[in-house]
N, C-alpha and C positions, 0 to 999 in steps of 0.2 A: 581558311580561319580554323584557330582547334576548336574542339566542343569544350564545355566547363567541365570540371570535375563532377562525377556522378557520386554525392555523399547520400546514401540511404540510411535514414536512422528507425530500427524496428523494435518499435516500442514507443509507446508516450506516454510513461509514467513521470516522476518524479526526474530522472536523469534526462530520459528520452525526449520528453518537449522539452524541458531548458537547454539541452545542447543543441535542439533543433531551432530555438528563435533565435537562441546566441551566435551561431553559423548562420541563419538566416539571414540575421540583419549585419553580420559582417560581410558575407560572402555571396549571398544568393540575393538580396537587391543591386549588387553592382554586375551579377553578369559573372563574380569567380569560380562559380560553382552553383550545379544544381542541388539545394539541399530538400531532399523525400522527407517524410515521417510517415509509416506507415504505422495502422493503430486498428482490431477491430471492431474499436467502440467510436463511433463520433465522436465522443467527448471525454474531456481529462477531469478529473477529480482526485485532490490531492489525497494520496490513500492514508495516511495519519485521521481522513475525516470519516472514511466511509463507517467507522462505527456509530458514528452519530446521522449519516445517512440511512445506516441500519435503522436505527432505532423511533429515526422519524425526527427528531427536533430539529434537526438543521432542515433549511431549504435546497433541496439538490438542484433544481433550477436556478438559483443563484449564486450557488459556489461552481460548477462545471462549466469549462471553459470547453467552447465549439472550435472542432481541429479547422474546420473547412474554412471561417472568418478567422482563426489566429494565422493561421498557416497566410490567410490573404493580404495579414496587416503585417508581418515579418520575412515575407520573401523567399517562401519556399511549399511544397507543395505537399498535398499531403493527400494519401492512398487509405482506402477502407481494406482493411483485410486481414487474416490470420494466418502469420506466418508457419509453414508448415514443414520447411526444408531449405537446403543451403547448396546450391554448385558451388564448387571453390574455381575447379576448373574454369568453368566460362566465367564466375561473378556475377551467379545469378541468384535473386533470393525469390524462395517458392511460395507462390502463396493461396491458397487454399479457397475454397467458393466462398461468395457472401450472398448470405439467405435468409431473409423473410421469416419472422417468429414463428410462419405457420413453415416455414419449411422451403418456399419457392425461391428459384436459385435467382439474383441478380445478376451477380458477377461469376463468369465463370474463372477456375483455375488461372492464373497466372503468373508470368513471372520478371521483376523487374532485376535491369541489369546494375551493376555497379560499383564503380573505382574502389572506396572507400565505404567499409558496411562496419556497421555500427551497433551489437544487440543488447539490448536494454528492455528485454523483454518483463521486467521484474520477477515476481516469487509468486506463491500462494503455499497456501497449510501444507503439512504434508501428514496424507492417512496411513504412511507406512503400510499398506495394504493391508490393515485396519478390518476384518467382518464386518459388514454394515454401515460402513461410517457412509460412504459413498450413498449408500440408499437411503439412509435415513434422516443424515446430518446434515444443515448448511454451513455452508463458508461463506468469507465473508471477503474475499480477497478481491472483487471489482466492483464496480458498480455495479452495474447490474446485477450478482449476486446480491450486494445488498439493501438494492429498489424490491427486490424479489422477497428476501427475508423479510424484509419491512410490511409486503402485503402479506404474508402470510404471521405475521405477529399481532398486525390490526384485528385479522380475523381471530386470531388466536383469545385474544383480551374481550371481544366482542363474546364471542362463549362463553369464556370466562364469568362474566357482567352477566348475561343472559339466565345461566343457570346456576348463578350464586356459586362459583365452582374456585378452585386454586389454578393459577397461570405457574407450571411447573417448569421451568428452563435448567437445564443444566448443560453449560458451555465448557469443553475440555481446551484445557490448554492457560498459563498462569501467567503467560507474558503481556506485554502491551496493549495489543490484540482484545485480548480476552478480557483482561483487567478493567480496561476500558469501556469495550462494551456491557460489561456485566453493569457498572456503576450508573451507564448513560442509560441502562434498561429502569433503572430506578425512581431515575430522575424522571423518566420520559412518564412514567402512573403514579409519580407522586402533581405533575404536570396535569397531566389528565383528570385527575381528581377533582381539579378544576370546573373538568366541564361536562361531568359526568355525576356518575358513581364516587359519594365521598369517602369507600372504602377500597378503591382499586387499586391502592398500593400497598395494601397489607396485602391484597391475593396473592402476589408476586411471592414463589418461593422459588429461590434460585439456587443453585448448586456450582460453586468453580471446583473445578479435576485438575488436579497438576500431577504430574508424574514426579517429579522431583520434589526434592523436598521445602523449596519456598517457592509462592509469588516472583513474580518478574526475578527471574533469575541473575537476569543481566544488570538489576542493578545492586549497590550495597545492601548487604543483609540489615543495615537501619532500615532502607527505604521498601524491604518486601516487608518488615515485622511491621512497618509503619501502616503499610496499605493494607495489609491484611488483619489489621486491626479495624482499619476504617470500613470496608468490606464487612465485617462483623457486624459493626455496632449497624451499618443500616442493614441487616438482617440476614447475610445471606451466609450459608453453609461455605466454607473453604475446606476444600479435603487434598493435602498436598501427600509425597512420596502414595499417590494412589494411580497405579498402573491400568487403565481402562485394556481389557480382552478384548470386547466387540461392541456390535449395540444394535439391536432392533427396535422393532415398533415400540415399546415398552419404555428403555433406553438403556443408562448403558452399563454393561457388568465389567466386574474388576474383583477377583479372589473370590467370585460362588458369592458377592451380593450383587444385586439390581438398584442402581441409583436410577428411581422413574421419572420423569421427565415426557411432556406434550411436546413440547420445541426443544430441539439439539442442534449445539452448535461445534462446530471442531476449529478450534483457534492452534494446533499445537505443530511444531513445526513447520519448517521454511525446504521449499525444493523449489526449480525452474520448470517454467514447462517438462513434462515428461518427452516432447521431441528431442530436445538437446542434447540428451544421453549421448555421447560419442555426435555427436551433428560434424556432417562430414568429413569427419575422423578428426576434427579437433579435440583435444581436452578436457574431459571431464571429471569433475570428484562424484560422491553416489547422490548429492542432489540435483546432479544435472547442472550444475552450475558450468559456466566454459572458465579451465584456466586463465589465469593472464597474468604477465608478468609487472613490472616496476613502470612497465608506460602503458598499463592498460592495453594492450596488443594482445590477443592469444597467440598460447606461443610456438603455435604452429603453421600462424599464417598473421604476416603485419600487414594486411590488408580489413584485418577483420578484428574490431578490437572488442570491446566488452564493459559494461560499467552497471551500476548500480546492483540492485538484487541479482540478478542472473548473472554475476560473476563472482569468482573465488579470486581474494590477492591475499597471499601471506607476505606481509612485509617483512625486509630481509632485520633477522634477530626475534621474529615473534614464533612462536608454536602455532597459533591459530588464525585461520583466516580475516579479515577484519568483518563485522557483522554487518547483517542484511537491512539498513538502518537508512533512514530520511536525508543523513547527516552524510554518511559515506556517499548515496549516490549523489548528493546537491555539489558536492570538492570535487567527485570525478568529473562530472560534467559540466563543472568550470573550468576545472584544470583539462579538458580536452578542448572543450571552447578556444582557449586562450591558447594551447599550442599545438590546435591540430593545423592550423592556417599555415604555421611557418614548417611544418611539417610537410604540407604539400609543397613549399619555396624548397625541399630539398636539408634543409636544416635537422638536427636532429632532435627527438621528443625529450625532456627532461622525464626525472621519476616524479609519480605520482608520489604524496607525500600527505598522509591524514593528520589532521590536527586535531583532535579531541575537546572539542567545545563542551564535554559532558550529554547527560540525557535528560529530558522530562517525561515521565508521567501524567496525565493529567484523570481525576477522578468525577470527573463533570463539576457539579458546582462543590463537590463536596471535599473535598478538596486537591493538592497536587505536587507533587515531588519530584527534585529533579539534582543532578549531578553536575558542577561545575566543572568536570574534567580536568587536565592534564596542562592548561594553560592557564595564563593571567594570575592576579596577584591571590585569588582566592582559590586555587587549585585543588580540586581535590575534596571542596566543601558541598557541605550537601542543604537548598534550600526547601521549602514546603510553604505551601498556604496559597495567597494571593503571587508572592513574587513569584512562585513556582506556572500559575494558573497563567498570567502572565504572559511568560515569558513560554510559554508552549502556543499562547493566541500569538506573540510575534512572532514562531515560528512560521506560520502559516504566512503571515502579512508578507511575511522577507518572500518567501517562493512567489505570493501574487504580484512583488515589486518585481521580483530578478521578471516575470515573465509580460506584464503588461507595462511597466515602468512608474515612476512614482506617481504622477497627475494620475491612469486611469486605477491604479490601485486606492489612489483616494477617494475616486467617485465609488468603487465597486465597497469598499470599507461602508462609506455615508450611506450607498442605498441597501446595506442589508440593517442598519441601523435605523435607518429611517422603517423598512418593510416590518422589521422585528418588534414596529410600537405599534403596528397595524392590521398584522396577521397572529396569527392562532403561533404561541410557542412549540407547538411538535404537531406535526401531519395527523390530519384527523381524517382526510379521506382519501 
């Protein structure tokens, strides 16, 4: 009896967990394939939500998906571990040691064999080798980093209140992550004022620094202008065309000036994990992303696919690769889930075609903005306010529905609403 095809998905972010879920339901349950999902974290969080976890305005326990339980429900296997390398000749993924927070080894280095490998390891901010950034700045690229930031943030707030001094925060990078995190910090302290010091919000002194000429450079200028005006109305200082040269314990340096800060966040740039640079001879770009063709296969190995932020695909007729967004990752995972089973049967893979449904950015409860993309009756239009906020919330509910189905996703939403009525609005401990 022939062994089932071994499909290994490295990375459980938006694209990875969605693909694993769909392939597990289609192929894993029936035994047609052995679907394995690898991730270094035991839980999945929808990445566009990380800024709310960092600020403490959402309950992380309620939002996370436990890989082990999810795998059991959807006909796949979850393996904990951090991908460190690849042996394409033997078709093996190399995993590093798994350690406790204290450093004790739980699992030794291992290899996992595959017939088909899908790399979906996501991305992280790019410090571009800037002096002092790694040593002094926080990154918000994973659940662990977001939770660690929240602990430090609450300690700084406590000190600010106890010593009656300002809380100086500086964020580099005015893309969606930097802008949304900044707004969420303001909301956190507004809500926090209800539980203690009424002047807590007024203590926040936040500076947002952007190397480019405007905030939210991926959005139309109209949205950039409106978002900057909203941030300034909240009381933030927005510094565009400001190239940071270094960071130290005092803050960020630029052109001989210093932006002083007690808490610094780096949210600029995008790159794949460093080890992926020229991974096993596969073609990569300067950001360590794997270069793929229109079938989402890497250009030098048909049995290695890449989707989501760790992949670079330049569609025919386009000058630039697709952006590293949740929308692109979701569509690529859905495309591969639909066509990979047929490819395993010897049928050709169709080309992936990205459909731009627009983009949304939410400035917490203050405002939201979005574009309607290049499809539909109102193509190219701009929405704002409540409509954009509902659209932003709907994207997350759609992700939950894709992972859990209508019934469970509805129960999760209901539980979240009930929890919001009986629990504090922000994380206090």
